[in-house]
C-alpha positions in Angstrom: 72.9 78.2 36.6 71.5 80.9 34.0 68.0 82.9 35.3 65.0 82.7 33.2 64.3 84.9 30.5 61.8 87.9 30.8 58.3 86.0 30.5 56.4 87.6 27.7 53.2 86.2 27.6 54.0 83.4 24.7 52.1 80.8 25.9 54.7 77.9 24.1 57.5 79.4 26.3 55.4 79.4 29.4 55.6 76.1 31.0 59.9 76.5 30.5 59.8 80.1 32.1 58.0 77.9 35.1 60.2 75.3 35.5 63.5 77.8 34.8 62.0 80.0 38.1 61.3 77.2 40.5 64.9 75.2 39.6 66.3 78.5 40.5 64.6 79.8 43.3 65.3 75.8 44.9 69.1 76.5 43.9 69.8 80.0 44.2 66.9 81.7 46.6 65.7 78.5 48.9 66.6 80.4 52.3 65.3 83.9 50.8 61.6 85.1 52.4 58.6 84.5 50.1 58.3 88.2 49.7 61.5 88.1 48.1 61.2 85.3 45.9 57.8 86.8 44.7 59.7 90.0 44.0 62.1 88.5 42.2 60.1 86.6 40.0 58.1 89.5 39.0 61.5 91.5 38.0 61.4 88.8 35.1 57.8 89.4 33.8 56.8 92.2 31.9 54.9 94.9 33.7 50.7 93.6 32.7 51.6 90.6 33.4 53.3 91.3 36.9 49.8 93.1 38.2 47.1 90.0 36.7 49.9 87.8 38.2 49.7 89.9 41.6 46.3 89.9 41.6 45.7 86.1 41.6 48.6 86.1 44.1 46.9 88.6 46.6 43.6 86.3 46.4 44.6 83.3 46.8 46.8 84.1 49.8 43.6 86.0 51.1 41.7 83.1 50.5 43.8 80.8 52.8 
């Protein structure tokens, strides 16, 4: 299975990126701890987007 392309804020490509990384995680990284999965996903997102995504994720985790 091919790794997903780097996401670069193109709205039209967001759905495909999400599907690709979910499939990859299920098929190749299902035994990997969540923190490592997050690190892997963030490596495929441009740096500015990673910071925004990380803040949202942390807020979500803290609210649980």
